[in-house]
C-alpha positions as CSV (number, residue, x, y, z in Angstrom):
1,M,-1.2,-10.2,-0.2
2,Q,1.8,-10.7,-2.3
3,V,4.8,-12.2,-0.6
4,Y,8.4,-10.5,-1.3
5,R,11.4,-12.3,-0.3
6,L,14.5,-10.2,1.2
7,S,17.8,-11.1,2.5
8,G,19.3,-8.3,4.7
9,E,22.6,-8.4,5.8
10,P,23.1,-7.4,9.5
11,R,24.0,-4.1,10.8
12,V,26.4,-3.8,13.6
13,A,27.7,-0.4,13.8
14,K,24.9,2.2,14.6
15,G,24.4,6.2,14.7
16,S,24.3,9.0,12.1
17,S,27.5,9.2,11.3
18,E,27.7,5.3,10.0
19,A,24.2,5.5,8.5
20,R,25.7,8.3,6.5
21,R,28.6,6.3,5.4
22,L,26.4,3.1,4.4
23,R,24.2,5.4,2.7
24,R,27.3,6.7,0.3
25,A,28.0,3.3,0.1
26,G,24.8,2.4,-1.7
27,K,23.1,0.5,1.4
28,V,20.0,1.6,3.2
29,P,19.8,1.4,7.3
30,C,16.3,-1.0,8.1
31,A,14.9,-1.7,11.1
32,L,12.4,-4.7,12.1
33,Y,10.7,-4.6,15.4
34,G,7.5,-6.3,16.8
35,K,6.7,-9.9,18.5
36,G,9.5,-9.8,20.5
37,V,12.0,-9.0,17.5
38,Q,14.6,-6.1,17.6
39,E,16.9,-6.3,14.2
40,N,19.1,-3.8,12.5
41,F,20.2,-4.9,8.7
42,L,21.1,-3.4,5.6
43,L,19.5,-3.5,1.9
44,S,20.8,-2.1,-1.0
45,Q,19.5,0.9,-3.0
46,S,18.0,-0.7,-5.7
47,E,16.4,-3.2,-3.7
48,A,14.9,-0.6,-1.2
49,H,13.5,1.7,-4.4
50,K,11.8,-1.2,-5.8
51,I,10.0,-1.9,-2.6
52,V,9.0,1.9,-1.8
53,F,8.4,2.8,-5.5
54,T,5.6,0.3,-6.4
55,P,2.0,0.3,-6.5
56,H,1.6,-3.2,-4.9
57,V,1.4,-3.8,-0.8
58,Y,3.9,-6.4,-0.1
59,L,4.2,-9.1,2.9
60,F,7.4,-9.3,3.0
61,E,9.7,-12.7,4.0
62,I,13.2,-11.4,5.5
63,G,15.9,-13.4,6.1
64,L,18.3,-12.5,8.9
65,N,21.2,-14.6,10.7
66,G,19.8,-17.8,9.5
67,Q,16.0,-16.8,10.7
68,T,13.1,-15.8,8.3
69,Y,10.7,-13.4,9.5
70,T,7.2,-12.1,8.2
71,A,6.8,-8.6,8.2
72,V,4.8,-5.4,6.5
73,L,6.8,-2.3,5.8
74,R,5.4,0.1,8.4
75,E,7.5,3.5,7.5
76,Y,10.1,4.8,5.4
77,Q,12.0,8.0,4.9
78,L,13.1,9.6,1.6
79,H,15.8,12.0,0.9
80,P,13.7,15.2,0.7
81,V,15.7,16.5,-2.5
82,H,16.9,13.7,-4.3
83,D,14.2,10.9,-3.3
84,Y,16.3,8.3,-2.7
85,V,15.3,5.9,0.2
86,M,17.1,6.8,3.3
87,H,15.5,4.5,5.6
88,L,12.8,1.6,6.1
89,D,11.1,0.3,8.9
90,F,9.4,-3.1,8.7
91,M,7.1,-4.3,11.7
92,A,6.8,-8.1,12.4
93,C,3.9,-9.9,12.2
94,G,1.9,-13.6,12.1
95,P,-1.1,-14.9,9.7
96,E,-3.3,-14.2,12.7
97,D,-2.4,-10.5,13.6
98,E,-4.4,-8.3,13.0
99,I,-2.9,-4.8,10.8
100,T,-3.9,-1.4,9.7
101,V,-2.9,-1.0,5.8
102,A,-3.9,1.1,2.8
103,L,-4.5,-1.5,-0.2
104,P,-4.7,-0.6,-3.9
105,V,-8.0,-0.1,-5.4
106,K,-9.2,-2.2,-8.7
107,L,-12.7,-0.8,-10.5
108,V,-14.3,-4.1,-11.6
109,G,-17.2,-4.2,-14.0
110,I,-18.6,-1.7,-16.3
111,A,-20.8,1.1,-14.9
112,E,-24.6,1.5,-15.8
113,G,-23.7,5.5,-16.2
114,V,-20.6,4.4,-18.4
115,Q,-23.3,2.6,-20.7
116,M,-25.4,5.6,-20.9
117,G,-22.2,7.8,-22.1
118,G,-20.8,9.0,-19.0
119,K,-16.7,8.8,-18.1
120,L,-15.7,6.9,-15.4
121,V,-13.3,9.1,-13.2
122,P,-11.2,7.2,-10.8
123,L,-10.6,9.1,-7.4
124,T,-8.9,7.2,-4.7
125,R,-6.2,4.7,-5.6
126,R,-5.9,3.2,-2.3
127,L,-8.1,2.7,0.8
128,R,-7.2,2.1,4.5
129,V,-8.0,-1.3,5.7
130,K,-7.9,-3.6,9.1
131,G,-7.7,-7.1,9.1
132,K,-5.9,-10.4,10.0
133,V,-2.9,-10.6,7.8
134,K,-4.1,-14.1,6.2
135,D,-7.4,-12.1,5.1
136,L,-5.5,-9.6,3.2
137,P,-5.9,-9.4,-0.4
138,A,-3.6,-7.8,-3.3
139,V,-6.0,-5.6,-4.4
140,L,-9.6,-4.3,-3.4
141,E,-11.6,-5.0,-6.2
142,I,-14.9,-2.8,-5.8
143,D,-17.8,-3.7,-8.1
144,I,-18.9,-0.4,-9.9
145,S,-21.5,-1.8,-12.2
146,S,-24.8,-0.3,-10.6
147,L,-23.3,3.3,-10.4
148,K,-25.4,5.6,-12.4
149,L,-24.7,8.6,-14.3
150,G,-23.5,11.4,-12.0
151,K,-23.2,9.6,-9.1
152,T,-20.1,8.9,-6.7
153,L,-19.0,5.9,-5.0
154,T,-17.8,6.4,-1.5
155,A,-16.0,4.3,1.1
156,G,-19.0,4.3,3.5
157,K,-21.2,2.3,0.7
158,I,-18.5,-0.6,0.4
159,S,-17.5,-3.6,2.8
160,F,-15.5,-6.6,2.2
161,P,-15.2,-9.8,3.8
162,G,-13.1,-10.0,6.7
163,L,-11.9,-6.5,6.7
164,Q,-12.9,-3.4,8.3
165,V,-12.8,0.2,6.2
166,L,-11.1,2.4,7.8
167,S,-11.0,5.5,5.1
168,S,-13.5,8.0,6.2
169,P,-17.1,7.2,4.7
170,D,-17.0,10.4,2.8
171,T,-14.1,9.4,0.9
172,A,-14.8,9.2,-2.9
173,I,-13.8,6.0,-4.5
174,A,-15.2,6.8,-8.4
175,R,-17.8,9.0,-10.0
176,I,-19.3,8.8,-13.4
177,E,-19.4,12.5,-14.9
178,V,-22.2,13.6,-17.0
179,P,-20.6,14.5,-20.5
180,R,-21.3,18.3,-21.7
181,A,-23.3,16.9,-25.0
182,L,-25.7,14.7,-22.2
183,R,-26.1,17.8,-20.0
184,T,-27.2,19.9,-23.2
185,Q,-29.6,17.0,-24.1
186,Q,-31.0,17.2,-20.6
187,S,-31.8,20.8,-20.3
């Protein structure tokens, strides 16, 4: 996984009125928990926006009070109307810890069906997997070179070393559509 370094400022005051005041000042309340850690801190709105609105999944190194914690983004809250980040939750983890995360999918290779004139249609952007933090890749590369015309690749047909795919086995990842010109030739 890609590592993203953050430097948070400690958050002393708590409560909803204090959180609203901080948000008006351009700050985002954050929480770091797990592995015996319970820290509350602040990030700038622009930094939180970069973390949430990205296609990548990061492993975060968070610097707080002179210590560095390794964590993953567990949950975030957005404003229901304006889509600005209201809160971030990070879960502390170590390299040997098993976590569940949705990783981005990258289709590699040229499918047989595409070479025959079909059209590749990606259907899934992310798959949920479980594995040790040290074994998690930045993207899940899926070879589609054997995908034939009119066929669909599902999550039940793929596997990754050291990872367990948690997405439903029926989750469609990619499909090769038969173009109209080829359909009329076959009939």
